[in-house]
Rosetta silent file (secondary structure, phi, psi, omega in degrees, C-alpha in Angstrom):
SEQUENCE: MSRTTKILLLAAGVLSGAVALFLTFTRPSILSPSAAAEAIDVVMRGYSAAGDPTWEMRAARGEIVEREGTLVDVAVDLFQRGKEPIRVSADRLVREGQTALLEGGVRIERDDGLEIETDAVTWREDAETLESGETKLSYEDGELQADRFDYDLRTRRGKLSGVAVTLNREDELRVVSERAELAEDALTLEGSVHAESAEGTLEAERLTATLDGDSIALSGGVAAEGEGFSASADAADVREDGWILRGNVLVDADLSKLGGERGS
SCORE:     score description
SCORE:     0.000 S_00000001
   1 L     0.000  129.524 -175.838   -0.117  -60.127  -24.794 S_00000001
   2 L   -72.206  161.768  178.891    0.672  -59.600  -28.440 S_00000001
   3 H   -62.440  -37.867 -179.529    3.662  -57.601  -29.628 S_00000001
   4 H   -63.974  -42.067  179.801    1.311  -55.007  -31.157 S_00000001
   5 H   -62.405  -43.402  179.703   -0.515  -54.506  -27.823 S_00000001
   6 H   -60.852  -40.031 -179.551    2.800  -54.016  -25.948 S_00000001
   7 H   -65.300  -41.768  179.519    3.895  -51.374  -28.459 S_00000001
   8 H   -64.198  -41.629  179.168    0.588  -49.478  -28.114 S_00000001
   9 H   -65.122  -40.699  179.291    0.787  -49.495  -24.288 S_00000001
  10 H   -63.742  -41.390  179.647    4.402  -48.251  -24.366 S_00000001
  11 H   -64.728  -40.441  179.265    3.467  -45.459  -26.759 S_00000001
  12 H   -64.054  -39.807  179.008    0.552  -44.440  -24.545 S_00000001
  13 H   -64.564  -43.667  178.706    2.813  -44.287  -21.495 S_00000001
  14 H   -63.141  -41.942  179.897    5.383  -42.133  -23.261 S_00000001
  15 H   -64.008  -42.635  178.745    2.643  -39.795  -24.517 S_00000001
  16 H   -61.174  -42.208  179.146    1.111  -39.463  -21.033 S_00000001
  17 H   -64.668  -38.993  179.305    4.493  -38.608  -19.553 S_00000001
  18 H   -65.976  -41.546  178.203    5.139  -35.992  -22.212 S_00000001
  19 H   -63.567  -43.697  179.220    1.751  -34.339  -21.605 S_00000001
  20 H   -62.542  -40.807  179.374    2.333  -34.289  -17.846 S_00000001
  21 H   -65.436  -40.679  178.336    5.807  -32.764  -18.346 S_00000001
  22 H   -61.651  -45.210  179.283    4.373  -30.124  -20.693 S_00000001
  23 H   -64.498  -36.127  179.392    1.685  -29.169  -18.189 S_00000001
  24 H   -60.456  -37.885 -176.064    4.265  -28.955  -15.394 S_00000001
  25 H   -91.787  -15.190 -176.214    6.256  -26.339  -17.282 S_00000001
  26 H  -109.971  -24.634 -178.990    3.400  -24.353  -18.822 S_00000001
  27 L   -78.357  122.351 -178.736    0.644  -24.235  -16.157 S_00000001
  28 L   -68.376  134.185  175.404    1.183  -21.158  -13.878 S_00000001
  29 L   -80.973  148.588  178.302    1.489  -21.969  -10.208 S_00000001
  30 L   -67.507  -14.772  177.458   -0.528  -19.833   -7.772 S_00000001
  31 L   -92.441   -8.215 -178.507    2.796  -19.161   -6.036 S_00000001
  32 L   -72.682  140.000  178.414    4.460  -17.947   -9.228 S_00000001
  33 L   -60.349  -23.442 -177.249    5.070  -14.168   -9.479 S_00000001
  34 L   -87.448   -4.400 -179.274    3.485  -14.229  -12.940 S_00000001
  35 L   -88.102  132.633 -179.807    0.212  -15.724  -11.739 S_00000001
  36 L  -101.883  132.963  178.409   -2.617  -13.260  -11.115 S_00000001
  37 L  -150.517  132.807  179.545   -5.169  -13.914   -8.382 S_00000001
  38 L   -76.539  137.893  179.670   -7.547  -11.516   -6.641 S_00000001
  39 E  -116.585  155.292  177.959   -7.156  -11.262   -2.887 S_00000001
  40 E  -110.840  143.941 -178.667   -9.561  -10.038   -0.202 S_00000001
  41 E    52.786   62.065 -175.705   -8.534   -7.768    2.721 S_00000001
  42 E   -76.960  135.957  171.945   -5.120   -7.056    1.221 S_00000001
  43 E  -131.339  123.485  179.249   -2.255   -5.869    3.438 S_00000001
  44 E  -131.705  151.293  179.934    1.107   -4.953    1.872 S_00000001
  45 E  -136.199  147.522  175.973    4.207   -3.281    3.297 S_00000001
  46 E  -117.405  149.682 -177.400    7.264   -1.574    1.856 S_00000001
  47 E  -134.557  150.671  175.738   10.737   -1.294    3.379 S_00000001
  48 L   -77.652  173.412  178.096   13.856    0.763    2.754 S_00000001
  49 L   -61.491  -26.163  179.201   17.218   -0.786    1.909 S_00000001
  50 L   -85.360   -2.406  178.240   18.049   -0.501    5.618 S_00000001
  51 L    91.822    6.152  178.539   14.945   -2.477    6.542 S_00000001
  52 L   -81.878  140.071  177.838   12.909    0.443    7.890 S_00000001
  53 E   -65.859  133.843  179.915    9.167    0.434    7.049 S_00000001
  54 E  -112.054  -28.710  177.128    8.341    3.071    4.427 S_00000001
  55 E  -159.344  157.292  172.785    4.653    2.367    3.748 S_00000001
  56 E  -135.046  130.567 -174.790    1.743    0.111    4.613 S_00000001
  57 E  -120.091  131.051  176.529   -1.114   -0.456    2.193 S_00000001
  58 E  -125.910  138.470 -178.885   -4.557   -1.869    3.016 S_00000001
  59 E  -146.103  152.993  178.894   -7.300   -2.604    0.506 S_00000001
  60 E   -67.697  -38.028  178.861  -10.671   -4.355    0.429 S_00000001
  61 E  -167.271  169.109  177.365   -9.616   -6.433   -2.581 S_00000001
  62 E   142.753 -170.290  179.810   -7.412   -6.517   -5.652 S_00000001
  63 E  -147.847  139.428  173.186   -4.202   -7.944   -7.042 S_00000001
  64 E  -130.927  117.991 -179.518   -0.586   -6.800   -7.316 S_00000001
  65 E  -122.625  119.670 -179.143    1.787   -8.985   -9.357 S_00000001
  66 L    48.824   50.601  175.977    5.452   -7.999   -9.648 S_00000001
  67 L    67.360   16.999  176.633    4.619   -4.397   -8.604 S_00000001
  68 E  -132.278  137.364  178.713    1.783   -4.082  -11.123 S_00000001
  69 E   155.251 -169.581 -174.558   -1.936   -4.358  -10.518 S_00000001
  70 E  -133.810  138.113  175.061   -5.043   -2.746   -9.074 S_00000001
  71 E  -123.005  149.345 -177.345   -6.442   -2.421   -5.553 S_00000001
  72 E  -118.869  141.140 -179.448   -9.948   -1.264   -4.575 S_00000001
  73 E    54.517   70.051 -167.009  -10.993    0.776   -1.512 S_00000001
  74 E  -115.421  148.253  173.018   -7.397    1.441   -0.501 S_00000001
  75 E  -135.743  131.511 -178.808   -5.565    3.354    2.256 S_00000001
  76 E  -120.545  124.839  173.117   -1.797    3.912    2.288 S_00000001
  77 E   -97.123  121.820 -178.845    0.166    5.032    5.349 S_00000001
  78 E  -103.464  112.212 -173.851    3.429    6.749    4.325 S_00000001
  79 E   -84.176  144.825  176.936    5.949    6.560    7.166 S_00000001
  80 E  -136.724  136.153 -177.530    8.457    9.286    7.966 S_00000001
  81 L   -59.819  124.559  177.000   11.228    9.137   10.523 S_00000001
  82 L    78.614    4.293 -179.246   10.224   11.018   13.675 S_00000001
  83 E  -129.594  157.727  171.926    6.777   11.942   12.317 S_00000001
  84 E   -70.037  148.810 -178.491    3.332   10.447   12.333 S_00000001
  85 E   -65.632  151.662  170.560    2.499    8.781    8.998 S_00000001
  86 E   -92.079  131.910 -178.236    0.650   10.610    6.246 S_00000001
  87 E  -105.608  132.651  175.100   -2.439    8.681    5.116 S_00000001
  88 E  -119.957  122.833  179.063   -3.650    8.612    1.510 S_00000001
  89 E  -123.319  150.416 -177.433   -7.019    6.943    0.828 S_00000001
  90 E  -161.429  164.549  176.550   -8.858    6.429   -2.469 S_00000001
  91 E   -68.985  -31.303 -174.163  -11.462    4.328   -4.234 S_00000001
  92 E  -151.775  147.014  174.315   -8.822    2.690   -6.411 S_00000001
  93 E  -128.312  128.819  175.394   -5.050    2.328   -6.786 S_00000001
  94 E  -116.908  120.435 -174.548   -3.336    1.340  -10.030 S_00000001
  95 E  -113.765  137.191  172.902    0.340    0.501   -9.648 S_00000001
  96 E  -136.827  104.934 -179.350    3.078    0.196  -12.274 S_00000001
  97 L    63.298 -124.175 -177.443    6.563   -0.306  -10.865 S_00000001
  98 L   -88.009    2.991 -176.485    7.552    2.570   -8.559 S_00000001
  99 E  -119.102  136.271  177.714    4.526    4.694   -9.529 S_00000001
 100 E  -130.874  136.246  174.874    0.949    4.390   -8.290 S_00000001
 101 E  -104.562  118.953  174.756   -2.124    6.340   -9.361 S_00000001
 102 E  -103.149  129.844 -175.663   -4.774    6.741   -6.657 S_00000001
 103 E  -143.357  153.578  179.125   -8.109    7.960   -7.968 S_00000001
 104 E    88.399  102.634  177.698  -11.685    8.509   -6.864 S_00000001
 105 E    57.232   43.115 -176.240  -12.401   10.460   -3.663 S_00000001
 106 E   -71.913  131.776  175.142   -8.717   10.864   -2.794 S_00000001
 107 E  -129.255  133.475  175.152   -7.985   12.198    0.711 S_00000001
 108 E  -117.919  124.541 -175.003   -4.557   12.985    2.149 S_00000001
 109 E  -123.894  129.914  177.057   -4.452   13.496    5.923 S_00000001
 110 L  -107.155  155.091 -174.159   -1.602   14.847    8.023 S_00000001
 111 L   -67.206  -16.758  179.896   -1.380   14.498   11.803 S_00000001
 112 L   -87.445    7.999  177.266   -1.571   18.279   12.317 S_00000001
 113 L    99.038   -7.728  177.937   -5.122   18.398   10.955 S_00000001
 114 L   -68.693  129.140  177.730   -4.299   19.334    7.356 S_00000001
 115 E  -123.970  135.274 -177.197   -6.643   17.550    4.939 S_00000001
 116 E  -123.123  131.020 -179.609   -6.174   17.448    1.171 S_00000001
 117 E  -124.803  137.896  178.936   -8.878   16.386   -1.291 S_00000001
 118 E  -159.768  167.604  179.656   -8.513   15.729   -5.026 S_00000001
 119 E   -78.722  -33.247 -177.401   -9.832   13.459   -7.770 S_00000001
 120 E  -155.518  144.960  177.136   -6.508   11.734   -8.430 S_00000001
 121 E  -139.373  140.179  177.503   -2.960   11.768   -7.083 S_00000001
 122 E  -100.328  123.653  178.299    0.235   10.175   -8.390 S_00000001
 123 E  -104.918  117.653  176.924    2.495    8.618   -5.736 S_00000001
 124 E  -102.860  104.706 -173.005    6.124    8.145   -6.831 S_00000001
 125 L   -64.394  -42.479 -177.176    7.617    5.768   -4.300 S_00000001
 126 L   -68.114  -37.603 -179.865   11.255    6.197   -5.386 S_00000001
 127 L   -87.249  -11.774 -177.657   11.075   10.014   -5.405 S_00000001
 128 L    56.155   54.108  179.953    8.816   10.136   -2.295 S_00000001
 129 E  -132.893  157.351  171.132    6.427   12.630   -3.869 S_00000001
 130 E  -122.793  136.315 -178.580    2.681   13.131   -4.369 S_00000001
 131 E  -134.223  136.857  179.004    1.384   15.019   -7.419 S_00000001
 132 E  -147.474  165.961  174.583   -2.161   16.119   -8.269 S_00000001
 133 L   -88.806 -124.206 -178.700   -4.152   18.512  -10.429 S_00000001
 134 L   -59.137  128.904 -170.693   -7.039   20.523   -8.964 S_00000001
 135 E  -142.000  144.020  173.050   -6.797   20.194   -5.189 S_00000001
 136 E  -116.562  129.191  176.130   -8.511   21.484   -2.052 S_00000001
 137 E  -111.987  131.457  178.206   -6.576   21.867    1.221 S_00000001
 138 E  -122.690  136.432  176.172   -8.449   22.360    4.495 S_00000001
 139 E  -141.612 -172.462 -167.454   -6.917   23.274    7.847 S_00000001
 140 L   -52.907  -47.654 -173.498   -8.007   24.716   11.181 S_00000001
 141 L  -123.489   28.610 -179.469   -8.844   28.250   10.075 S_00000001
 142 E  -173.807  176.775  179.836   -8.906   28.172    6.319 S_00000001
 143 E  -145.426  142.836 -178.620   -9.285   26.502    2.963 S_00000001
 144 E  -130.537  136.663  173.318   -7.135   26.592   -0.165 S_00000001
 145 E  -114.546  136.365  179.849   -7.941   25.725   -3.770 S_00000001
 146 E  -139.040  150.406  177.271   -5.114   25.123   -6.258 S_00000001
 147 E   -76.321  -29.009  179.562   -4.830   24.167   -9.918 S_00000001
 148 E  -149.433  147.199 -178.231   -1.819   21.931   -9.187 S_00000001
 149 E  -140.625  126.549  175.822   -0.180   20.480   -6.071 S_00000001
 150 E  -124.297  125.185 -173.302    3.237   18.809   -5.678 S_00000001
 151 E  -123.949  130.159  177.650    4.173   17.457   -2.242 S_00000001
 152 E   -96.562  113.838 -176.682    7.578   16.244   -1.009 S_00000001
 153 L   -69.276  -25.919 -178.783    7.062   13.552    1.631 S_00000001
 154 L   -72.768  -41.002 -177.566   10.634   13.878    2.947 S_00000001
 155 L   -97.997   -9.436 -175.983   10.425   17.594    3.748 S_00000001
 156 L    57.114   39.084  177.538    6.624   17.733    4.278 S_00000001
 157 E  -121.596  144.512  179.849    6.532   20.752    1.949 S_00000001
 158 E  -125.606  149.263  174.913    4.221   21.367   -0.965 S_00000001
 159 E  -116.029  136.169 -176.150    4.299   23.614   -4.019 S_00000001
 160 E  -131.239  155.798  174.897    1.062   24.890   -5.533 S_00000001
 161 E  -135.302  154.777 -177.265    0.027   26.967   -8.539 S_00000001
 162 E    59.765   65.605 -165.839   -3.146   28.896   -9.353 S_00000001
 163 E  -103.923  138.039  170.606   -3.994   29.492   -5.698 S_00000001
 164 E  -134.185  125.270 -174.184   -7.127   30.850   -3.981 S_00000001
 165 E  -122.037  140.710  171.017   -7.230   30.945   -0.159 S_00000001
 166 E  -119.792  119.490  177.907   -9.994   31.713    2.332 S_00000001
 167 E  -103.449  123.168 -177.145   -8.861   32.536    5.873 S_00000001
 168 L   -87.311   92.728  177.052  -11.618   32.284    8.481 S_00000001
 169 L  -115.171 -167.788  176.800  -11.025   35.245   10.763 S_00000001
 170 L   -57.078  -43.527  170.795  -13.403   37.733   12.380 S_00000001
 171 L  -113.695  118.967 -176.842  -13.706   39.207    8.887 S_00000001
 172 L   -56.117  133.546  179.997  -13.230   36.554    6.215 S_00000001
 173 E  -115.725  123.054  177.760  -10.089   37.183    4.153 S_00000001
 174 E  -110.158  134.052 -175.326   -9.845   35.850    0.589 S_00000001
 175 E  -133.550  138.415  173.116   -6.494   35.749   -1.171 S_00000001
 176 E  -125.681  150.342  178.463   -5.422   34.737   -4.677 S_00000001
 177 E  -157.731  167.869 -179.462   -1.898   34.320   -6.052 S_00000001
 178 E   -72.816  -36.778 -175.859    0.048   32.732   -8.879 S_00000001
 179 E  -153.865  169.223 -179.606    1.809   30.160   -6.696 S_00000001
 180 E  -156.121  160.795  173.552    2.358   29.097   -3.105 S_00000001
 181 E  -128.636  129.371 -179.676    4.532   26.970   -0.842 S_00000001
 182 E  -103.256  121.854  173.511    3.102   24.962    2.041 S_00000001
 183 L  -105.170 -174.162 -176.976    5.317   24.257    5.061 S_00000001
 184 L   -66.051  -34.313 -175.079    4.411   22.387    8.242 S_00000001
 185 L  -127.312    5.389 -175.888    3.045   25.466   10.024 S_00000001
 186 E  -149.437  158.247  176.809    2.792   28.205    7.403 S_00000001
 187 E  -125.472  127.207  178.385    1.614   29.028    3.907 S_00000001
 188 E  -115.164  123.594  178.348    3.528   31.456    1.668 S_00000001
 189 E  -106.566  139.949 -177.821    1.858   32.927   -1.416 S_00000001
 190 E  -138.853  150.802  174.976    3.875   34.639   -4.131 S_00000001
 191 E    87.666  101.488  177.211    3.236   36.431   -7.411 S_00000001
 192 E    50.371   53.693  179.784    0.527   39.093   -7.789 S_00000001
 193 E   -72.402  129.396  178.534   -1.009   38.442   -4.366 S_00000001
 194 E  -130.303  122.484 -178.105   -4.454   40.019   -4.032 S_00000001
 195 E  -120.502  140.623  178.834   -6.357   39.930   -0.716 S_00000001
 196 E  -133.823  140.047  171.870   -9.896   41.090    0.010 S_00000001
 197 E  -145.343 -179.232  179.013  -11.915   41.398    3.205 S_00000001
 198 L   -63.761  -22.474 -177.661  -14.839   43.485    4.440 S_00000001
 199 L   -83.668  -19.361 -178.757  -12.303   46.131    5.473 S_00000001
 200 E   151.039 -156.524 -177.551  -10.746   46.554    2.036 S_00000001
 201 E  -126.472  155.872  174.945   -8.103   45.139   -0.295 S_00000001
 202 E  -133.421  141.089  174.269   -4.390   44.419   -0.153 S_00000001
 203 E  -124.866  141.674  177.959   -1.892   43.922   -2.986 S_00000001
 204 E  -165.155  172.269  175.516    1.634   42.533   -2.588 S_00000001
 205 E   -93.826  -17.473 -176.007    4.179   40.228   -4.143 S_00000001
 206 E  -149.913  136.323  175.444    4.398   37.921   -1.110 S_00000001
 207 E  -135.311  130.769  176.154    2.108   36.886    1.756 S_00000001
 208 E  -121.650  126.673 -179.753    3.005   34.510    4.590 S_00000001
 209 E  -131.462  138.334  172.110    0.327   33.226    6.969 S_00000001
 210 E   -71.030  152.486 -175.501    0.489   30.673    9.754 S_00000001
 211 L   -67.431  -18.325  175.795   -1.963   27.831    9.241 S_00000001
 212 L   -85.953   -2.913  176.833   -3.880   28.853   12.363 S_00000001
 213 L    78.462    3.236 -175.957   -4.476   32.290   10.813 S_00000001
 214 L   -75.303  -23.742 -176.441   -2.964   34.162   13.794 S_00000001
 215 L  -134.303  126.187  176.912   -0.196   35.822   11.784 S_00000001
 216 E  -133.188  123.774 -179.253   -0.344   37.330    8.287 S_00000001
 217 E  -128.624  139.029  178.624    2.559   39.310    6.816 S_00000001
 218 E  -121.114  152.402  177.825    2.904   40.916    3.363 S_00000001
 219 E  -152.318  156.730  176.773    5.947   42.272    1.545 S_00000001
 220 E    83.930   94.991  176.785    6.926   43.724   -1.820 S_00000001
 221 E    57.852   48.252 -178.239    4.957   46.666   -3.182 S_00000001
 222 E   -72.144  130.675  176.018    2.217   46.507   -0.572 S_00000001
 223 E  -133.953  128.524 -178.387   -0.851   48.589   -1.402 S_00000001
 224 E  -122.787  143.954  179.024   -3.917   48.793    0.839 S_00000001
 225 E  -146.355  133.171  178.770   -7.275   50.387    0.199 S_00000001
 226 E  -150.494 -171.010 -178.514  -10.396   50.567    2.340 S_00000001
 227 L   -66.197  114.284  176.203  -13.256   52.837    3.289 S_00000001
 228 L    86.357    4.688  178.730  -11.831   56.310    3.748 S_00000001
 229 E  -158.243  158.522  168.254   -8.174   55.513    3.150 S_00000001
 230 E  -142.651  151.360 -175.881   -5.501   54.191    0.816 S_00000001
 231 E  -155.304  158.429  174.103   -1.891   53.379    1.667 S_00000001
 232 E  -141.296  154.733 -178.455    1.303   51.866    0.317 S_00000001
 233 E  -167.461  171.810  176.094    4.421   50.460    1.972 S_00000001
 234 E   -77.171  -30.322 -177.168    7.266   47.979    1.611 S_00000001
 235 E  -151.848  161.305  179.417    5.667   45.566    4.104 S_00000001
 236 E  -153.996  149.394  171.525    2.534   45.101    6.202 S_00000001
 237 E  -114.230  136.669  177.558    1.132   42.989    9.024 S_00000001
 238 E  -104.527  123.098 -178.536   -2.575   42.134    9.127 S_00000001
 239 E  -126.665  168.792 -179.952   -4.017   41.891   12.622 S_00000001
 240 L   -61.249  -32.942 -175.693   -7.440   41.543   14.189 S_00000001
 241 L   -97.784   10.656  177.269   -7.375   45.220   15.240 S_00000001
 242 E   138.899 -167.529 -178.254   -6.119   46.614   11.930 S_00000001
 243 E  -113.415  144.756  173.780   -3.109   46.822    9.613 S_00000001
 244 E  -117.815  123.475 -179.022    0.431   47.936   10.370 S_00000001
 245 E  -104.988  144.151 -177.668    2.452   49.316    7.423 S_00000001
 246 E  -138.071  141.288  172.866    6.264   49.528    7.364 S_00000001
 247 L    78.834  114.324  179.005    8.876   51.098    5.067 S_00000001
 248 L    51.342   48.789 -175.084    8.238   54.005    2.688 S_00000001
 249 L   -77.759  129.963  172.720    4.726   54.386    4.053 S_00000001
 250 E  -125.924  126.964 -176.667    2.311   56.657    2.212 S_00000001
 251 E  -130.236  132.166  172.673   -1.193   57.131    3.634 S_00000001
 252 E  -122.887  108.454 -171.282   -4.148   59.073    2.307 S_00000001
 253 E  -134.720  143.453  170.025   -6.958   58.902    4.888 S_00000001
 254 L   -96.191   99.531 -172.279  -10.247   60.538    5.738 S_00000001
 255 H   -61.077  -23.866 -179.536   -9.928   60.466    9.536 S_00000001
 256 H   -69.419  -18.493 -179.203  -13.645   61.004    9.990 S_00000001
 257 H  -101.621    0.834  179.979  -14.262   57.542    8.494 S_00000001
 258 L  -101.123  124.104 -179.169  -11.620   55.748   10.572 S_00000001
 259 L  -104.644  151.105  174.678  -12.873   54.365   13.895 S_00000001
 260 L    59.296 -135.398 -177.782  -10.875   53.346   16.955 S_00000001
 261 L  -103.150   10.903 -179.348   -7.261   52.478   16.266 S_00000001
 262 L   -65.651  151.577 -179.390   -7.790   51.110   12.757 S_00000001
 263 L    84.053   16.608 -179.304   -5.531   52.373   10.067 S_00000001
 264 L   -69.313    0.000    0.000   -2.469   52.390   12.334 S_00000001
């Protein structure tokens, strides 16, 4: 073998080794956090610093790399100590760090039967909150529409603005207010509360109703008006058999138009 041939072979070997070394350091491994790959039937879980499960996410497909990515046809169970998980489902989830946007047919379901529907909701994992724009809440005996909804997963309480409520009772009761607070078993409306039913209208600054519709109480400048009567008071209870007014009560009634015990 000539000296020239040996030099060419040595050069080729060195070049091959350099190319292999370059590829080793530049080609992303499928196990590398920076490598993106779509997965099918995705299951992911989150844990607290103490090791307790905080959420479980299932999706038909998608990719999440270093807390960023997109999942399709997704459902997230949000765990709470001593409570059944709250489930959030959507057509798509886009995650960036501690924040995820769920959009397209979003449904939020609580174990007590409360269902929340919206076009998009923002889930902030670190703050444990859900935030949405126009939202519909449905429960056993009613439905609520709101312009904005903010929900605290730790306390299971929500704050709403631009509220319209329909309570399904013997006579349907519709209520609007500036804002509201949702607790586990009750809804409180505040700010220029206006209620209407077949029996008449009610005005107040505050209305609290249980989610089953069995109890409705008003307070703050209560004014009631119906066929044959008008009244005002500091507070009022709305019942199936009529209204009860309390505190500084003023009533102007045509008794001939009042039947039974109504107007008590």
